[in-house]
N, C-alpha and C positions, 0 to 999 in steps of 0.2 A: 178087659181086653184093650186093644189099642184105640178102638173107636166105640162109641156108645150109640151111634146112629148111622145108618147107611149113607146119609147125606155127607158124612165126613170122609167118604172114600170117592175117588174118581178114577176111571179107567183110562187107558191109552186113547180109546176112541173118543171119549168125552173130552179129554184134554185137547185133542186135535181140533175140535170144533171151536175152541176158545182162541181169540186173538191174544197177542202178548199183553195188550192193555187190559183185556177182560181177565186174563189169568192173574195179572198183578193185583187187580182190585179184589179178587176173591180167593187168593192163594191161602190166606189164613183160615179159611173155612174148612180146609181139607187136612186130614192127618195121614191118610193112606193114598198112595199113588200106585195103582195096580197095573202090572204088565207093561210098564213104560219102556220106551226105547232110549238109547244113549242121548239122542238129540232132544228128547223130552227132558232129560236131566238138566241140559243146558238152559232150557226155557224155565224150568222150575227154579234153578239157581238165580237166574236173572230176575224172576218175579219176586223172589224172597228178598233179594238185595235191593230191589226197587222199593220195598217196604222197610228198608233200613234194618233188616234182620241179619244176624251173623249165621252163616251157612256152613255146615259140615256135611260132606258127601263122601260116600264110599263107592269104589268101583274096582273092577279087575280086568275089564276089556280095554283094548287099545282105543276103541271108540269113546270110552269114558274119560280119556285124557283131557279133553277140552273142558269138561265139566269140573274135573278135579282142579284144573288151573283157575277156572273162573270162581270157584268157591273160596270162602275165606280160609277153609281148612279142608284139605283133601286127604282121605284115608284109602290106601291101597290094600286089598286083601292079598297078603303076601304069597300064600301057597299056590294061588292060581293066577296072580297078576303077572303081566309081562314086564320086562325091564323098563320099557318106555313109561308104563303106568307108575312103576315104583319111583322112577326119576321125577315124575311130575307131582307125586304126592308129598304132602308134608309129614305123613306118618304111614308106616308100613306095618300092618297087623299080620304077623307071621303065622299065628295060630288060627286066624279067621274067626275068632270069637269076639263078638261085640262087647262082651264083658271086659275085654282087655282095654277098650277105650275108657270105660268107667274107672278101671284100676289106674290107668295112666293119668287120667285127670286128677284123681285123688292124690297120687304121688306128686304130680306137678304142683298141686295146691300146698302140699307139705313143704316141698322145696322152696316154693315162692314165699311161704310164711316164715320158714326158718331163715332164708336169705334176708328178708325184711327185718327180722328180729336182730340178726347179726349186724346188719348195717346200722340199725338204730343204736345198738350197744357200742359199736366202734365210734359213731358220731358223738355219743354221750361222753365216753371216756376221753376222746381226743379234744373235744371242746372244753371239757373240764380242765384238762392239762393247760390249755392255752389261757383260759381265764385265770387260773391260779398263778401261772408264771408271769403274765403281763401285769395283772393288778397287784400281785405280790411285790413286784419291783416298783410299780408306780406309787403304791401306798406306803409300803414299809421299807423300800430300798433293798429288800431281800426277797428271795423266792423260796417258798416252802418245798420246792421240788429239788431234792439232792439226788445224786446218782442211785443210792440204795432205794430211795422212794420210787424213782422211775422204773427200776428193775422189778420191784415188788408189785407196782401197779400193773406193769406189762404182763407179769406172770399170773397174778391172782385176779386182777380186775378186768383183764382184756382176754388173754388166751384161754384160761380155763372155762369161763362162761361161754366162749365161742364153741368149744368142744361140746358142751352141754346142749347148746342151741341146735347144732347140726345133728346131734344124736337124738333129738326130740322126735319121737314117732307118734306123738299124740295127734288126734284128729284136728285138722286145720279148720279155722273159721273163715278162711278166705273164699270168697265166691268168685271163681275165675270167669264166670259168665257175666258178671256185672260190668256194664259199660263204664269206661273212665276209671277202671281199677288201676291205680298207680302205686308204685313203691313210695315215692316221695309225695305222699298226700298230706293233708292238713294235720292229721294226728301225728304223723311221722315228724314233721317239721316242729310242731309244738313240743313233742316229747324230747326231740334231739337238742332243743335249745333251752327250754324251761328247766328240765332236770339238771343239766350241767350247771346252770346258773344258780340253782338252789344248793347243789352239792359244793360248788366252788365258794359260794358266799359263806356257808357254814364252816368250811375248812379254813377260809381266810380269817374269819372271826376267831376261830380257835387258835390259829397260828398267831394272830395279833395279840390275843390275851396271854398266850404262853410266852411270846416274845417280850411283852411288857413285864411279865412276872419274872423274867430272867431264866426261864426254864430251858430256853433253846441256846444258851450261851456256849454249851459244850457239844452241841449237835452238829456243828460244822455247816450251818446253812450258808448258802451261797450269798455273797455280798457283791454290790456293784463295784 
């Protein structure tokens, strides 16, 4: 069940006997708040936020509006909620099923994960282009990037992988509840700069060897 011991539940009457400071100090001891009033929701939200917790709260009454606003994330139960409550909420659950919240979180995690993969791929390809063009001109006086190369890269190395990334329906490993979860994290930055550096270095080495062997004389590479 939701609780394993009766001490994990608190009623409206017991809640009223606690001051705001007392409630904040013991709020994490409770899992169930029974028969509470809308104003009690506001106190519970304030107590949880005083403990640096992220708070999601549901409501359908006009009296729940302030609690929905005070919470980090407010959910309105759509079929019974008033227009004021819907306007105050961050999410409206039209079917009134809490399982919809879980589904929405899972889908959000997929979208977040796919967007992060797409951005990482775009950064990788773009930075590789820049390194190849700049260092190709500086080292060899020529760039390995001709028009047909750019078109081919754009089609096969950029666009097609993006379609695959956004069509990915696999389970996301992103924890949306983790604090400090950012797209541009340390892994993203390392992957977006180290991978292009390796790819560009290998391609420039290959370009230089072929240029030295005279294999590119008829390829129309751009010159300064």
